[in-house]
N, C-alpha and C positions, 0 to 999 in steps of 0.2 A: 416526592410530594404526593400525598394521597389525592386520588381523583374524587371529585364530588359524586355522590350517589345519584341515582335517578330521582329519588325523592327530593334531594337538595336542589337539583336542577329544576325540577317541577316547581318547587316552592319559590325559587328565585324568579322564575317566569311569572308565577302567580302574583307575587309581590309587585313586580314591575308593572304588570297589567292593572292590578288594583290601584296602585298609586298614580298610574297614568289615566285611570278612569275608562279603561277599554271595555267595550261592550261585551257582556257575558262573563266578565271576570268573577263577579259575585256568585253566579250560578256554578262556575267551575270550582270555587272555594267550597260551596255547599256540596258538590259532588265528591270532592277530595276529602273533606273533613266532617261532613254532616254526620256520618255514621259514628266516627270516633268521638265527636262532641256528645252525641246522644249517649254512647256507652259510658263515658266519663260522668255525665250528668246523672244518668240512672244509677250509677254506683253510689252516689251520695244521696240522691233523693228517693230512690226506690219507688218511683211513681212514673208511669209511662207518660201521662199527660204533662206533668211538670218537666220531665226531661225533654219532651218535644218542644215545649215552649222555651226552654233554655237554649235549644238549638237555634231557634229564630232570633232570640235575644242576642246570642253570641255573634251570629252572622251580621246582625245590625251593628253591633259594637265594633266588629272588625272593619266593616266598610266605613263606619263613621270616623274611626280613629286611625285608619291606615296611613294617613298623611303624616301622622306624628311618630310612626314606627320607624326607628333608626337602624334596625338590624343588629342591635346589641345581642340578641338571641335569635335562635332559629324561628322562622315563621310558625312552625308547629308548636314550639314552646310558648310563644306569645299567645297563640289561639287557645292552648290548653290552660294557660294561666287565666285568661279571660273566662274560660268555661268554669274553672274552679271557683273564681270569685263570684260569678253569676249564680252558680249552684248554691254556694254558701249563703249568698244574700237571700235567695229564694227559700233556703232551708230555715234561716232565721225568721223569715216572714211567716213560714208555715208553723214554726214553733210558737211564735207570738200569737197567731190566730188560734191555735189549740189552747194556749194559756188563757186567752180571752174567753173562749168557750167554757173552759173549766171554771174560770172565775164567775161567769154568768150562772153556771149551774149551782155553784156554792151560794151565790147571792140570792138566787131564787128560792133556795132552801127546800126543806122536805115538808110534806104535809104534817100538821099537828094532829092531836088526838081527835079534833073535830073535822078533820079532812080539809082544813084550810091551808093553803100554801102561802107562807109569808113572803112578801116582796119588798125589796128595798129600792127606794128612789135614788138613782145615781145618774150622773151626767153621761149621756150617750155620745162618745167620741167617734163612733164608727164612721159617721158620715164624713169626717174630715179626710179620710183616705179615699173616698169614692172617686174623686177626680183623678188621683194618681193611679188607682187600679184600672179605671176605665182607659186612661191613656196608655198604660202598659199593655192591656189586652188589645187595644186598637192598633198599637205599634206592631205587635206580633202578626195580627191579621193583615196589616198593610205590607209587611215584609214578605209574607207568603204570596200575597197578590202580586207584588212587584216581581218576584222571582218567576211568576207564571206569565208575565207580560211578554209579548213578542219583542225580540231583541231591539228592533228599531225604535220602540217606544220606551223600553226599559232604561236605556242609557240616559236619555234626557231627564227622566224622572229621578234616577239615582243622583245625577250630577246636580240638578237644581234643588230637589226636595230633600235629599239625604245629605249631600255634601255642602249644600248651601251656596253653590256657585251662582254667579250672575249669568244672565243670558249670554253676554259677550264671552265670558270665560268658558261656559259650557259649549257654545257653538265653536269656539276656537279649538277646544279639546277634541271635539268630534269632527272638526273640519267641515262644518256645514254652515250655511248662511243663517243669520239670526232668525229670519222668518221661518226657515225650515225647522229649526230647533223649536221655535214657539209652537208651530203646527203639530210636531210630533209630541211635544210635552203636553199640549192640550188634549190630544187624542189619548195619550197614556193616562192622563188624569181622569178623563171621561170613563175609560174602561175600569179604572180602579174604583171610581165612585159607584159605578153600577155593581161591581162585585162587593162593595162594602155598604151598599144602600140599606141593608138590613141591620146595620150595626152603628151604634153611637149617633144616630140621627144625622148622618151625613157630615160628620166633622171633617175638616180639611186635613191634608197631610201635615200642614204646619202645626195644627193642634196635636196630631198624633205624635210628631217627633219633637215638639217643643221648640220649633224653629220660628224665626220671625220673617 
């Protein structure tokens, strides 16, 4: 019988810790897979900033959906599939934005012989996506800030605000008293708000992640 490789053993441990909500598990996933996620995303997007944002988006999706992962494939395969889908979604969005810009140029027209540029009155739909774009940008900023939190505050924030656990569930998972969890959660949120104070007018984590 073939012995599991070091990578397989590591992934099994990572998956177990992620699903158990262990402190620091998300940061370990970022350490193990952040570079590979970036390389894969950059291969499709050919843009450093877009690839970096895909990394944050993928880490968020992994942590958000890890409870539903049944191990039908290797953890690495699952992460790379999420990366591919996220990169493709971003690529389609980029292509759409370029198409809109090209359409706008066409509609604005070229100057006539008198130097006047004809303009066409059309409905502006761009504002409809503003909230979605803002939420996506804020979510990425929040993920980076969460990863930078001290471990003692990161776990309560992840369990309550990312995984949507109740106070009782989160305190039981971390084996601390409810009041202790509330105190650490409050402190973690205060740190995050300070770090995000210059962005989105102080929207809450619930607005960022679309939770209730």
